[in-house]
C-alpha positions in Angstrom: -21.0 8.4 0.7 -18.8 10.3 2.5 -15.5 11.4 0.6 -12.4 9.6 1.4 -10.5 12.3 3.5 -13.0 12.1 5.9 -12.8 8.1 6.1 -9.1 8.4 6.6 -9.5 10.6 9.3 -12.5 8.7 11.1 -9.8 5.4 10.8 -6.7 7.4 12.4 -9.1 8.4 15.5 -10.2 4.6 15.9 -6.9 3.1 15.7 -6.1 5.7 18.4 -9.2 4.9 20.4 -8.7 1.0 20.3 -5.1 1.7 21.0 -5.9 3.5 23.8 -8.5 0.8 25.0 -6.3 -1.5 24.7 -3.9 -0.1 26.9 -5.7 1.0 29.6 -9.8 -0.2 29.8 -9.5 -3.9 29.1 -8.0 -6.3 31.5 -8.5 -9.4 30.0 -5.9 -11.6 30.8 -5.9 -13.7 27.8 -5.1 -10.2 26.2 -1.7 -10.4 24.8 0.7 -7.5 23.9 -1.4 -6.1 21.1 -0.1 -3.4 18.6 -2.7 -1.9 16.0 -1.4 -1.9 12.7 -4.0 0.0 10.6 -7.9 0.2 10.8 -10.0 0.4 7.5 -13.2 2.0 7.3 -15.7 1.8 4.4 -16.4 4.6 2.4 -20.4 4.5 4.2 -18.3 5.1 7.7 -20.6 1.7 8.5 -17.7 -0.5 9.1 -14.2 -0.8 10.2 -11.6 -3.6 9.9 -9.1 -3.3 12.5 -6.1 -4.9 12.1 -3.7 -6.1 14.8 -0.3 -8.1 15.5 0.6 -10.3 18.4 4.0 -10.5 20.0 3.9 -14.4 21.1 3.0 -17.6 19.9 -0.1 -19.1 18.2 -1.4 -19.2 21.8 -1.3 -16.2 22.4 -2.3 -15.0 19.0 -5.5 -17.0 19.6 -6.0 -16.0 22.8 -6.0 -12.7 22.6 -8.5 -12.7 19.0 -10.9 -14.3 21.7 -10.1 -11.5 24.0 -10.5 -9.1 21.8 -14.1 -10.5 20.3 -15.4 -10.7 24.1 -14.3 -6.9 24.3 -15.6 -5.8 21.0 -18.8 -4.2 22.4 -16.9 -2.0 24.9 -14.6 -1.0 22.1 -17.0 -0.1 19.6 -19.3 2.1 22.1 -16.4 4.4 23.4 -15.7 4.3 19.6 -18.9 6.3 19.0 -18.6 8.1 22.0 -15.2 9.5 21.0 -16.0 10.2 17.1 -18.9 11.8 17.5 -20.5 10.5 14.3 -24.3 9.5 13.7 -23.7 5.9 13.6 -20.8 4.2 15.0 -19.2 1.8 12.7 -19.5 -2.3 13.3 -16.1 -3.9 14.1 -13.9 -6.9 12.6 -10.7 -7.4 14.1 -8.0 -9.4 12.5 -4.9 -10.4 12.6 -2.3 -8.8 10.4 0.1 -10.7 8.6 2.6 -8.5 7.9 5.1 -9.5 10.4 4.8 -13.3 9.1 4.8 -11.8 4.9 8.0 -10.2 6.1 10.0 -12.6 8.1 9.0 -14.7 4.8 10.5 -11.9 2.3 13.7 -11.6 4.7 14.4 -15.3 4.0 13.6 -15.3 0.4 16.1 -12.6 0.4 18.9 -14.0 2.2 18.6 -17.1 0.1 19.1 -15.3 -3.2 21.9 -13.5 -1.5 23.4 -16.7 -0.7 22.9 -18.5 -4.0 24.4 -15.5 -5.9 27.8 -15.4 -3.7 27.5 -19.4 -4.7 27.4 -18.5 -8.6 30.0 -16.0 -8.4 32.5 -17.9 -6.3 31.9 -20.3 -9.7 32.0 -17.9 -12.0 35.6 -16.9 -10.3 36.6 -20.3 -10.5 35.1 -20.9 -14.7 37.1 -21.0 -17.5 36.5 -20.9 -21.5 35.5 -24.2 -22.7 36.6 -22.8 -26.4 38.5 -20.1 -27.6 38.7 -17.1 -25.3 37.2 -15.0 -27.8 35.0 -17.1 -30.0 34.3 -14.5 -32.6 36.3 -13.7 -35.8 38.5 -11.1 -36.2 38.8 -9.1 -39.2 42.2 -10.4 -39.8 41.0 -13.6 -39.4 38.5 -13.0 -42.6 41.8 -11.8 -44.5 43.4 -14.4 -43.8 41.0 -16.9 -45.0 40.4 -14.9 -47.6 43.7 -15.4 -48.6 44.0 -19.6 -48.4 41.0 -19.4 -51.4 
């Protein structure tokens, strides 16, 4: 079992190699504007999950996924050459959901801020349903005791 520091170093190196390969050596026309966001290597260094984002619409994402799948063997062999480890990890590519999630969170935060402004506007125009201070005071208790 490898230590986590070695797995982390290997994942960083794989990220660099894959990004360089996509930039310089892979000439597939289906490949869009790809950014490798993260690489996760298993503890035994046998498998690497590569997360990426693609700038563009759903068609660009599907085309890029197909291009990455077809270039997986070339990328894996280059990872093996440049890392120098005995067993080259198998590679799987996953579209990173981080940009979509962050866009949803941004929209939710904007909606919450809009609703907070509405509540603040309503609170500024609000008035008390009864007395401004509905709690009894000490002098109110004395005057009530005097009446008895």
